[in-house]
C-alpha positions as CSV (number, residue, x, y, z in Angstrom):
1,M,23.0,-6.2,21.6
2,T,19.0,-6.4,23.0
3,G,20.0,-5.7,26.5
4,R,21.2,-2.3,25.1
5,A,18.8,-1.3,22.7
6,A,15.8,-1.9,25.2
7,Q,17.2,0.9,27.2
8,K,17.7,3.5,24.3
9,A,14.4,2.3,23.4
10,E,12.7,3.3,26.5
11,S,13.3,7.3,25.5
12,I,11.2,6.8,22.0
13,K,9.0,9.1,20.6
14,L,8.5,8.8,16.5
15,V,9.2,5.4,15.0
16,A,9.8,6.4,11.4
17,L,10.0,3.7,9.2
18,D,11.3,3.0,5.2
19,V,8.3,1.5,3.0
20,D,9.8,-1.5,0.4
21,G,11.5,-3.8,2.6
22,V,10.1,-2.7,5.7
23,M,6.5,-2.5,5.2
24,T,6.6,-4.9,1.8
25,D,8.8,-7.5,1.7
26,G,10.0,-5.2,-1.4
27,T,8.6,-6.8,-4.5
28,L,7.2,-4.7,-6.5
29,F,4.0,-5.6,-9.0
30,Y,3.7,-3.3,-11.9
31,R,0.3,-3.5,-13.9
32,A,-1.0,-1.0,-17.0
33,M,-3.2,1.5,-15.6
34,S,-3.0,4.8,-13.7
35,E,-1.1,3.2,-10.8
36,P,2.2,2.1,-12.2
37,E,2.3,-0.8,-8.6
38,T,0.7,-2.3,-6.2
39,K,2.4,-2.5,-3.2
40,P,1.1,-5.6,-0.3
41,F,0.6,-4.2,3.2
42,N,0.9,-6.7,6.4
43,I,-2.1,-6.6,8.4
44,K,-0.1,-6.6,11.8
45,D,2.6,-4.8,10.7
46,G,-1.2,-1.9,11.0
47,L,-1.8,-3.1,13.9
48,G,1.3,-2.2,15.8
49,I,1.4,0.9,14.2
50,K,-1.8,1.9,15.9
51,L,-0.6,0.3,19.1
52,L,2.4,2.6,19.2
53,Q,0.1,5.8,18.2
54,R,-2.6,4.5,21.0
55,S,0.4,4.7,23.8
56,D,1.5,8.5,22.1
57,I,4.6,7.7,20.1
58,D,4.7,9.2,17.0
59,V,5.0,6.6,13.5
60,A,6.5,8.9,10.0
61,I,7.4,7.3,6.7
62,I,10.2,8.1,4.9
63,T,10.4,6.7,1.8
64,G,12.6,6.6,-1.6
65,R,9.4,6.4,-4.0
66,S,6.5,7.7,-4.4
67,S,3.3,5.6,-4.6
68,E,-0.3,6.4,-4.5
69,A,-1.1,2.9,-2.5
70,L,1.0,3.9,-0.2
71,E,-1.1,7.2,0.3
72,R,-3.5,5.3,0.8
73,R,-2.0,3.3,3.9
74,A,-0.8,6.5,5.8
75,S,-4.4,7.6,5.7
76,E,-6.3,4.4,6.7
77,L,-3.3,4.0,9.4
78,R,-3.9,7.9,10.6
79,I,0.1,8.7,9.7
80,T,0.6,12.2,8.7
81,T,4.1,12.5,8.4
82,V,4.8,11.2,5.1
83,I,8.0,11.9,3.1
84,Q,8.2,10.3,-0.2
85,G,10.7,10.5,-2.6
86,R,13.7,11.3,-0.8
87,E,16.8,9.2,-1.4
88,D,18.7,10.7,1.2
89,K,16.7,9.4,4.3
90,G,19.4,10.7,6.8
91,S,19.0,14.6,6.0
92,A,14.9,14.0,6.0
93,L,15.1,12.8,9.2
94,E,17.1,15.5,10.1
95,E,14.3,18.0,8.9
96,L,11.6,15.8,10.4
97,L,13.5,15.9,13.6
98,A,13.7,19.5,13.3
99,A,10.6,19.9,12.6
100,Q,8.7,18.2,15.5
101,E,11.3,19.5,17.6
102,L,12.7,16.1,18.9
103,S,16.7,14.9,19.5
104,A,17.9,11.6,17.8
105,S,17.7,9.7,21.2
106,E,14.2,10.2,20.8
107,V,13.6,8.3,17.4
108,A,13.4,4.8,16.3
109,Y,14.4,3.9,12.3
110,M,13.8,1.2,10.6
111,G,15.4,0.4,6.6
112,D,16.6,-2.5,5.0
113,D,19.0,-1.4,2.0
114,L,22.0,0.7,1.6
115,P,19.8,4.2,0.9
116,D,18.6,3.5,4.9
117,L,22.4,4.0,6.1
118,G,22.4,7.7,6.7
119,A,19.0,7.8,8.5
120,L,19.6,4.3,10.8
121,R,23.3,6.1,12.0
122,L,21.0,9.3,13.0
123,A,18.7,7.8,14.7
124,G,18.5,7.0,18.2
125,L,17.1,2.9,18.1
126,A,18.6,1.4,14.7
127,T,16.6,-1.2,13.5
128,C,16.2,-3.4,10.6
129,P,14.3,-6.4,9.1
130,N,16.1,-9.9,9.7
131,D,16.0,-9.7,5.9
132,A,17.4,-6.5,5.5
133,V,21.4,-6.5,3.7
134,E,24.3,-6.7,5.6
135,A,25.6,-3.2,5.7
136,V,22.3,-2.3,7.5
137,R,22.5,-5.6,10.2
138,E,26.0,-4.3,10.9
139,C,24.7,-1.0,11.7
140,A,21.7,-2.1,13.7
141,D,21.1,-1.9,17.3
142,W,18.0,-4.4,17.1
143,I,17.3,-6.6,14.5
144,A,13.6,-8.2,14.1
145,P,12.6,-11.4,14.4
146,L,10.8,-11.7,11.1
147,P,11.5,-10.1,7.4
148,G,10.0,-6.8,5.7
149,G,6.5,-7.0,5.1
150,A,5.7,-10.2,7.2
151,G,5.6,-8.6,10.9
152,A,8.9,-6.8,11.2
153,V,7.1,-3.5,12.0
154,R,4.8,-5.1,14.3
155,A,7.7,-6.6,16.4
156,L,9.1,-3.6,16.3
157,A,6.0,-1.5,18.2
158,D,6.0,-4.7,20.7
159,F,10.3,-4.7,21.4
160,I,9.1,-0.3,22.2
161,L,6.1,-0.8,24.2
162,Q,7.8,-3.7,26.4
163,S,10.9,-1.8,26.7
164,Q,9.0,1.0,28.1
165,D,6.9,-1.5,30.0
166,R,3.3,-0.5,27.8
167,L,3.1,-3.9,26.4
168,S,1.0,-5.5,28.8
169,D,-1.2,-2.0,29.2
170,V,-2.3,-2.1,25.6
171,I,-2.5,-6.4,25.6
172,R,-5.8,-5.5,28.4
173,T,-7.2,-3.0,26.1
174,F,-8.7,-5.2,23.9
C-alpha cells in the first residue's frame, strides 16, 4: 500500500482536510458562551500545513460543521479555502477541484468517518488517521501512523513531501 500511495503522492498539488477527527481528535468541548464549542488543534499538524504551503502545495478544509474556532485557526495558518457546513464532502471536493482547475489525481484528502467517503473515493490519494472508522480505513491508500488531532496531518505532510523528494530540502530551511 505504501509504495503505490507514494507514487500517487508524487503528483499532489492540493491537500484537503476534514476537521473533527483529523485536525482535532474529534472531541467537542461545549461551553455556555457565544461560541458554543472549543476545538483543540495540534501544533505539529499546523507546522505540517505550513511545510506543504512552503512547497507550493495548497491546503483546503472541508467540514460538515461550522466553527469560529476553525475560522481563526485557518486564518492563522493562511488557509484561504475553508468550506464549512457541507455534509456532502464529495461534491464539495468536486466543486473545489473545478474552481482550482485541478484533476482528482492532484488532490489528497484526509478524512476519518463515513461522511468523508465521497471525498476519499474522488481523491487521487485517499488518506486517514489511524483511528478512522473501518470503512474509511478500507478506502484509504495511506493510513497515518498517528490518530486524528495527534499529528496525523503532519505525518501526511511529511509523507507527501518525502514522496516528492522535497522533505529534506524543507527540513534544511530550519
